[in-house]
C-alpha positions in Angstrom: 1.5 11.6 13.3 2.8 8.7 11.2 3.6 6.7 14.2 1.3 8.3 16.8 -0.3 5.8 19.1 -3.8 7.3 18.4 -3.4 6.4 14.7 -4.6 3.0 15.7 -7.9 4.4 16.6 -8.7 5.4 13.1 -6.3 3.3 11.0 -5.8 0.1 13.0 -2.6 -1.9 11.8 -4.2 -5.3 12.3 -7.3 -4.1 10.2 -5.0 -3.1 7.4 -3.1 -6.2 7.4 -6.4 -8.3 7.6 -7.6 -6.7 4.3 -4.3 -8.1 2.6 -5.6 -11.8 3.1 -2.4 -13.1 3.8 -1.7 -16.8 4.2 1.9 -16.4 5.4 3.9 -16.9 2.2 3.6 -14.1 0.1 5.7 -11.4 -1.0 4.2 -8.0 -0.2 5.4 -4.6 -1.3 4.7 -1.8 1.1 4.8 1.0 -1.4 5.8 4.3 0.2 6.5 2.6 3.5 7.3 5.7 5.3 8.3 4.8 9.0 7.9 1.0 8.4 5.1 0.9 11.1 2.9 -1.4 9.0 5.9 -3.2 7.3 6.7 -4.6 11.0 3.2 -6.0 11.4 3.1 -7.4 7.9 6.6 -9.1 8.4 5.2 -10.9 11.5 2.2 -12.2 9.6 4.5 -13.5 6.8 6.7 -16.3 8.4 7.4 -17.9 5.0 7.2 -14.9 3.1 8.7 -11.4 2.9 8.0 -7.6 3.0 9.7 -5.2 0.5 9.4 -1.7 2.0 10.1 1.1 -0.5 10.1 4.8 -0.4 11.6 7.8 -2.2 12.3 9.9 0.7 16.0 9.5 1.8 14.9 10.4 5.5 12.3 7.5 5.4 14.8 5.1 3.8 17.2 5.8 6.8 14.4 5.4 9.2 13.2 2.1 7.3 16.6 0.6 7.3 17.2 1.2 11.2 13.7 0.0 12.1 13.8 -3.1 9.7 17.4 -3.9 10.3 16.7 -7.0 12.6 13.7 -8.4 10.6 15.1 -11.2 8.5 12.0 -11.3 6.3 12.1 -7.6 5.3 14.0 -5.7 2.8 14.2 -1.9 2.2 14.5 -0.5 -1.3 15.2 3.2 -2.0 13.3 4.1 -5.2 13.3 7.0 -7.7 10.9 8.2 -10.0 8.5 5.4 -9.1 10.9 2.7 -10.6 11.1 -0.3 -8.2 14.1 -2.5 -9.1 12.2 -5.7 -9.0 11.0 -8.0 -11.9 7.7 -7.8 -13.5 5.2 -10.0 -11.6 7.4 -10.4 -8.6 4.9 -9.5 -5.7 1.7 -11.1 -4.5 0.4 -8.0 -2.8 1.1 -4.3 -3.0 0.0 -2.0 -0.1 -0.6 1.6 -0.9 -1.3 3.1 2.6 -2.0 7.0 2.5 -0.1 7.0 -0.6 -2.3 7.6 -3.5 -2.8 11.5 -2.8 1.0 11.7 -2.6 1.6 10.3 -6.1 -1.2 12.0 -8.1 -0.1 12.4 -11.9 2.9 10.2 -11.1 3.3 6.6 -12.7 3.1 4.8 -9.3 -0.1 2.9 -10.0 1.4 1.7 -13.5 4.5 0.6 -11.5 2.4 -1.3 -9.0 0.5 -3.0 -11.8 3.9 -4.0 -13.5 5.1 -5.5 -10.1 1.8 -7.6 -9.2 1.5 -11.2 -10.1 -1.6 -11.9 -12.2 -3.4 -13.4 -9.3 -2.3 -10.8 -6.7 -3.9 -7.4 -5.7 -3.2 -3.8 -4.9 -4.7 -2.7 -1.6 -5.3 1.2 -1.6 -6.2 2.8 1.8 -6.3 6.6 1.5 -7.8 9.6 2.9 -11.3 10.4 1.7 -12.0 13.7 0.3 -15.6 13.4 1.3 -15.1 12.1 4.8 -14.2 13.9 8.1 -11.1 16.2 7.8 -10.0 17.2 11.0 -7.0 14.8 10.4 -4.7 14.1 7.4 -3.6 16.0 4.5 -5.6 19.1 3.2 -8.9 18.3 1.8 -7.9 19.5 -1.7 -5.1 16.9 -2.0 -7.4 13.9 -1.1 -9.3 11.8 -3.6 -12.8 11.2 -3.9 -13.7 7.5 -4.0 -14.8 7.6 -7.8 -11.7 9.5 -8.6 -9.5 6.8 -7.0 -11.2 4.2 -8.8 -10.9 5.7 -12.2 -7.1 6.3 -11.6 -6.8 2.5 -10.6 -8.7 1.6 -13.7 -6.7 3.9 -15.9 -3.6 2.0 -14.7 -5.1 -1.3 -15.8 -6.8 -2.6 -12.7 -10.2 -4.1 -12.1 -11.5 -2.4 -8.8 -13.8 -3.6 -6.0 -14.5 -1.9 -2.6 -14.3 -4.4 0.2 -16.4 -3.7 3.3 -14.5 -1.6 5.6 -16.1 0.2 8.5 -13.0 0.4 10.6 -11.7 3.4 8.8 -13.6 6.5 9.5 -11.4 9.0 7.3 -10.4 6.6 4.6 -11.7 4.6 1.5 -10.5 1.2 0.7 -9.9 -0.4 -2.7 -8.7 -3.7 -3.8 -7.3 -3.4 -7.4 -6.7 -6.6 -9.4 -4.6 -6.8 -12.7 -7.2 -6.6 -15.4 -5.5 -9.8 -16.8 -6.4 -11.9 -13.9 -9.3 -13.7 -15.5 -6.6 -15.5 -17.7 -5.1 -17.0 -14.5 -6.0 -20.6 -13.7 
């Protein structure tokens, strides 16, 4: 299902990448990158930037390393316990695609906050508990929109919901570090 062609009908890679509002020079962290499907799309959109694809699954790390081996502006990092070995404020964007429900009660959002530059943002796209449920994880594992907003706010983010009519099964959030107002 992760790389199934039909996924593009309900979770189009291009629409996901568009929501990151890339100029081409950013550093984007694909948190829980899985198979690297979206990492490849992002690397193409970052001719002067880079993608850092991270995952905790040994199986996915092997897959990521193989898939991204020939992509010069992509790096694969194996993480453990939601600890990403990058400096504070070292990334412009964090993508959490179909991840939030996987890291419930973990410190992943706090780690994403730590890694973001003050003028960056986290893009969360995840399965909506209140949406159709014939695809995706069991309904009880999913977040409701307001639950997801509350989790992001608890981790120190200011949250907005951008327009997103391309995702029938998902909600979309942009989460900014709460200290972004101090950035000039």
